[in-house]
C-alpha positions in Angstrom: -2.6 34.7 37.8 -1.7 31.1 38.6 -3.0 28.6 36.1 -4.1 26.4 39.0 -6.4 27.9 41.6 -7.0 31.6 42.1 -4.0 33.8 42.4 -4.0 37.0 44.4 -2.0 39.2 42.1 -3.1 42.2 40.1 -0.5 44.3 38.4 -1.2 48.0 38.3 -1.2 49.7 34.9 -1.7 53.2 33.4 -4.5 53.8 31.0 -7.8 53.6 33.0 -10.6 52.5 30.7 -8.2 52.7 27.7 -5.8 50.1 29.2 -7.6 47.2 27.7 -7.1 47.3 23.9 -10.1 48.1 21.7 -11.5 50.9 23.8 -11.4 54.7 23.2 -12.5 57.6 25.4 -13.0 61.4 25.1 -14.5 64.3 27.1 -15.5 67.8 26.3 -17.2 70.9 27.6 -20.7 71.2 26.1 -22.3 74.0 28.3 -24.1 72.0 30.9 -21.8 73.2 33.7 -20.6 76.7 34.4 -16.9 76.1 34.1 -15.6 75.9 30.5 -12.3 74.7 31.9 -13.8 71.5 33.1 -15.4 68.9 30.8 -19.0 68.0 31.5 -19.6 65.3 28.9 -17.7 62.0 28.5 -17.7 59.1 26.2 -16.3 55.6 26.4 -16.5 53.5 23.2 -15.7 50.0 22.2 -14.6 49.2 18.6 -17.7 47.0 18.3 -20.7 46.1 20.3 -19.8 43.6 23.0 -21.2 42.0 26.2 -22.3 44.5 28.8 -23.4 44.2 32.4 -24.9 46.8 34.7 -26.1 47.3 38.2 -28.4 50.2 39.2 -29.8 51.9 42.3 -32.2 49.4 44.0 -35.0 51.8 45.0 -35.6 54.7 42.6 -34.0 54.9 39.2 -33.7 58.1 37.2 -34.4 58.4 33.4 -30.8 57.5 32.3 -30.9 54.2 34.1 -34.4 53.5 32.9 -33.4 54.1 29.3 -30.1 52.1 29.8 -32.1 49.1 31.1 -34.1 49.0 27.9 -31.0 49.6 25.7 -28.9 46.8 27.2 -31.8 44.3 27.5 -30.1 42.1 24.9 -26.9 42.1 26.8 -24.8 44.1 24.3 -23.5 47.6 24.1 -20.8 49.7 22.4 -20.8 53.1 24.1 -21.2 54.8 27.5 -22.3 58.5 27.3 -22.4 60.5 30.5 -22.9 64.1 31.5 -22.1 65.8 34.8 -22.8 69.1 36.7 -26.6 68.7 36.4 -28.3 65.3 36.7 -30.9 64.5 34.1 -33.3 63.1 36.7 -36.7 64.1 38.2 -37.4 66.4 35.3 -40.5 66.3 33.1 -38.4 65.8 29.9 -35.6 63.7 31.4 -36.4 60.5 29.5 -36.9 62.4 26.2 -33.5 64.1 26.5 -31.8 60.8 27.3 -33.3 59.0 24.3 -32.5 61.9 21.9 -28.9 62.2 23.2 -28.4 58.5 22.5 -29.6 59.0 19.0 -27.3 61.9 18.4 -24.4 59.8 19.5 -25.4 57.0 17.1 -25.7 59.4 14.2 -22.2 60.9 14.9 -20.4 57.7 15.7 -22.1 55.4 13.2 -23.3 53.2 16.0 -26.8 52.1 17.2 -28.6 54.2 19.7 -29.8 50.9 21.4 -26.1 50.0 22.0 -25.6 53.1 24.3 -25.4 53.1 28.1 -26.7 56.5 29.4 -25.6 58.1 32.7 -25.9 61.4 34.4 -24.7 63.0 37.6 -24.7 66.3 39.4 -27.3 68.7 41.0 -31.0 68.2 40.2 -32.0 71.8 40.4 -31.8 72.6 36.7 -33.7 71.1 33.8 -31.5 70.0 31.0 -32.1 70.7 27.3 -30.9 68.9 24.2 -28.7 71.8 22.9 -25.6 71.0 24.9 -25.6 67.4 23.7 -26.1 68.6 20.1 -23.0 70.8 20.5 -20.9 68.4 22.5 -21.4 64.9 21.0 -19.7 65.6 17.6 -16.7 67.0 19.5 -16.6 63.9 21.6 -16.6 61.5 18.7 -13.9 63.6 16.9 -11.8 63.5 20.0 -11.8 59.8 20.8 -8.4 58.3 21.6 -6.9 55.4 23.5 -4.4 57.0 25.8 -4.1 57.4 29.5 -5.0 61.1 29.1 -8.2 60.3 27.2 -9.4 58.0 30.0 -8.5 60.6 32.6 -10.5 63.2 30.8 -13.6 61.1 31.2 -12.8 60.7 34.9 -12.6 64.5 35.1 -15.8 64.9 33.2 -17.8 62.9 35.7 -16.2 64.6 38.7 -18.6 66.8 40.7 -17.7 67.2 44.4 -14.8 64.8 44.2 -11.5 66.4 45.0 -9.8 64.7 42.1 -10.5 62.7 39.0 -10.3 58.9 39.7 -9.2 56.1 37.5 -7.3 52.8 37.8 -6.3 49.8 35.7 -4.8 46.4 36.2 -3.5 43.4 34.3 -4.0 39.7 35.3 -3.7 36.3 33.7 -6.3 33.8 32.6 -4.5 30.7 31.5 -1.7 31.8 29.1 -3.3 35.1 28.3 -2.7 38.5 29.8 -6.0 40.3 30.5 -6.7 43.9 31.5 -9.4 45.8 33.3 -9.7 49.5 33.7 -12.1 51.9 35.4 -13.1 55.6 35.8 -15.3 56.4 38.7 -16.8 59.1 40.9 -18.4 59.3 44.3 -19.1 61.9 47.0 -20.2 62.0 50.6 -23.7 60.8 49.7 -22.6 57.2 49.5 -24.2 54.2 51.3 -24.7 50.4 50.8 -26.4 49.4 47.5 -24.4 52.0 45.7 -25.2 55.7 46.0 -24.2 58.9 44.3 -21.5 57.0 42.4 -20.7 56.1 38.8 -18.3 53.3 38.0 -17.5 52.5 34.4 -15.2 49.5 33.7 -13.7 48.0 30.5 -12.0 44.7 30.1 -10.6 42.6 27.2 -11.7 39.3 28.8 -13.6 37.0 26.5 -16.8 36.2 28.5 -20.5 35.7 27.8 -23.0 38.3 28.8 -24.6 36.0 31.3 -21.3 35.2 33.1 -20.3 38.9 33.0 -23.5 39.9 34.7 -23.1 37.1 37.3 -19.5 38.2 37.9 -20.5 41.9 38.3 -23.3 41.0 40.7 -21.0 38.9 42.9 -18.2 41.5 42.9 -20.5 44.5 43.7 -22.2 42.6 46.6 -18.7 42.1 48.2 -17.5 45.7 47.5 -19.6 48.6 46.5 -22.7 47.3 48.3 -20.6 47.3 51.5 -19.6 50.9 51.2 -21.2 53.5 53.5 -20.4 57.2 54.1 -23.6 58.8 55.1 -26.5 56.5 54.3 -28.0 58.6 51.5 -29.0 57.0 48.2 -29.1 58.4 44.6 -31.4 57.5 41.7 -28.6 57.7 39.1 -26.1 55.2 40.6 -24.7 53.0 37.9 -21.9 50.4 37.6 -21.3 49.2 34.1 -18.7 47.0 32.5 -18.0 46.3 28.8 -16.0 43.2 27.8 -14.8 43.1 24.2 -13.0 39.7 24.3 -9.8 40.9 22.7 -7.5 39.3 25.3 -7.8 36.0 23.4 -8.6 33.7 26.3 -11.2 30.9 25.7 -14.7 32.2 26.1 -15.9 32.0 29.7 -19.4 30.5 29.6 -19.7 28.7 32.9 -18.6 29.1 36.5 -15.3 27.3 36.0 -11.8 28.2 37.4 -11.2 30.9 34.8 -14.6 32.5 35.8 -13.5 32.5 39.4 -10.2 34.1 38.5 -12.0 36.9 36.6 -14.5 37.4 39.5 -11.5 37.8 41.9 -9.9 40.4 39.6 -13.1 42.3 39.3 -13.9 42.1 43.0 -10.4 43.4 43.9 -10.7 46.2 41.4 -14.0 47.3 42.9 -12.5 47.1 46.4 -9.7 49.4 45.4 -12.4 51.8 44.1 -14.1 51.6 47.5 -10.9 52.6 49.2 -10.3 55.4 46.8 -13.8 56.8 47.4 -13.5 56.7 51.2 -10.0 58.1 51.4 -10.5 61.1 49.1 -13.6 62.8 50.4 -12.5 64.9 53.3 -9.1 66.3 53.9 -7.2 64.5 56.7 -9.9 61.9 57.0 -9.1 58.2 57.3 -10.3 55.4 55.1 -11.6 52.5 57.2 -12.0 48.9 56.0 -14.1 46.8 58.4 -13.0 43.2 57.9 -15.2 40.6 59.5 -14.1 36.9 59.6 -15.4 33.7 61.2 -19.1 34.4 60.7 -21.7 31.6 60.4 -22.8 32.7 56.9 -21.9 35.2 54.2 -25.2 37.0 54.9 -24.2 37.4 58.6 -20.6 38.5 57.7 -22.0 41.2 55.3 -24.6 42.3 57.8 -22.1 42.8 60.6 -19.7 44.6 58.3 -22.4 47.0 57.1 -23.5 47.7 60.6 -19.9 48.6 61.6 -19.5 50.9 58.6 -22.8 52.6 59.5 -21.8 53.3 63.2 -21.2 57.0 63.8 -19.6 56.3 67.2 -17.1 53.9 65.8 -16.2 56.2 62.9 -15.9 59.2 65.2 -13.6 57.3 67.7 -11.3 56.4 64.8 -11.4 60.0 63.6 -10.2 61.1 67.1 -7.4 58.5 67.0 -9.2 56.2 69.5 -11.3 53.1 69.2 -14.9 52.5 70.5 -14.5 48.9 71.5 -17.7 48.8 73.4 -19.5 50.1 70.3 -18.0 47.4 68.2 -19.0 44.8 70.7 -22.6 46.0 70.8 -22.8 46.3 67.0 -21.6 42.7 66.5 -23.9 41.4 69.2 -26.9 43.2 67.6 -26.4 41.5 64.3 -25.6 38.1 65.7 -28.5 38.2 68.1 -26.3 37.0 70.9 -23.1 37.8 72.8 -20.0 37.3 70.5 -18.1 35.0 72.8 -14.3 34.7 72.1 -14.4 37.7 69.7 -11.1 39.2 68.5 -10.7 42.9 67.7 -7.6 44.5 66.2 -6.8 47.6 64.2 -4.0 47.8 61.7 -2.4 50.1 59.2 0.9 50.3 57.3 2.5 52.1 60.3 1.4 49.9 63.2 -1.2 47.7 64.8 -2.7 46.7 68.2 -5.2 44.1 69.6 -8.1 45.6 71.6 -10.0 42.4 72.4 -8.9 38.8 72.5 -10.8 35.7 73.7 -13.4 38.1 75.1 -10.9 40.0 77.2 -10.3 43.7 76.7 -6.6 44.5 76.5 -4.9 47.8 77.5 -3.7 50.0 74.7 -0.9 52.5 75.0 -1.0 56.0 73.5 2.1 55.1 71.5 0.2 52.2 69.9 -2.7 54.5 68.9 -0.2 57.0 67.5 1.6 54.5 65.4 -1.5 53.1 63.8 -3.0 56.4 63.0 0.1 57.8 61.3 -1.4 56.3 58.2 -4.7 57.5 56.6 -5.9 53.9 55.7 -6.8 51.6 58.6 -8.3 48.1 58.8 -10.5 47.2 61.7 -10.4 43.4 62.0 -13.2 41.5 63.7 -12.7 37.8 64.1 -15.5 35.5 65.3 -15.3 31.8 66.1 -18.6 30.7 64.6 -17.7 29.7 61.0 -15.6 30.3 57.9 -17.4 33.3 56.2 -15.9 36.8 55.8 -16.8 40.2 54.4 -15.3 43.6 54.3 -17.1 46.9 54.3 -15.7 50.4 53.7 -16.3 53.9 55.2 -14.4 56.9 56.4 -13.6 58.3 59.8 -15.6 61.3 61.1 
């Protein structure tokens, strides 16, 4: 990144959560799932306890999130333990299993149970027991490593209905120091604003206080994962968690200075790429849609309009059929503004083409060739430009 101001450059790396130094990962099959060929238990571990920040489902939290909130109340953690296939939620013994599993990990890894982030994902039709964790956790600890493959194994362990394991990692600069951020994540069709049926685990070597890390995560999630909508269904086990071990060597970020802003930008862009990956991978031949709203009167209004567009079935269906419901877009924007959006601009773009559908309030003719060029690509951006202010937001969904 530039030393002055906020740069717009992230450099893609291999390694996922193991790309930043000081983190190891492992996955194993422990018997929760029915397929011994697929791991169902994953572990991400820092060399030492470090600042942690989490965000959870807003309405109903399952036992893993409740336990995690208590564990990380001091702002520090060392490990993330997660199982898949059957979610440890809405069961009579869910909290007991979660607590005991964290203690098993502490005993095997020589860590503190209170330094463990707990997570779970999958179906809720089966009550879990402690036995799979007793069997799997020692294997996890013994298998810890810091390679790209170790990180990918955790991404595979948390995969449920996802078509592929998902991970990414980037490098960026803070001052004279190269910093890294990595992630493994999962999400399926039950995804809506305020995070839903998703798990996102991030690691970074940035040196930052717990308070600033939590602030940065909140800001980044509000402009990315909380603007993601696929079907409006929520989940009690949603969790976004980031560990920051400080090994990059940058001076410690302890206030909202220029280095903090650079880190927020890097984190936000990472989460936005995760949104795109979640929307583009869910249904074969489906398109990922980014709804980019600009020129709003406030950030709240920009986000509200973007969320409404991402929630519109008619707009998403029209894009799925290689068309564009311009009337539907106009109505959705007017609804959130509370008035007619005079002078609005609507365009749709992709890597293969673009066209303008509305300019200065005037509907423009669109040729079939223009539609065809745009929709040759699976990722499209619907651009809405208002003339009311300087605020913008981008939401994410998929075509139907």
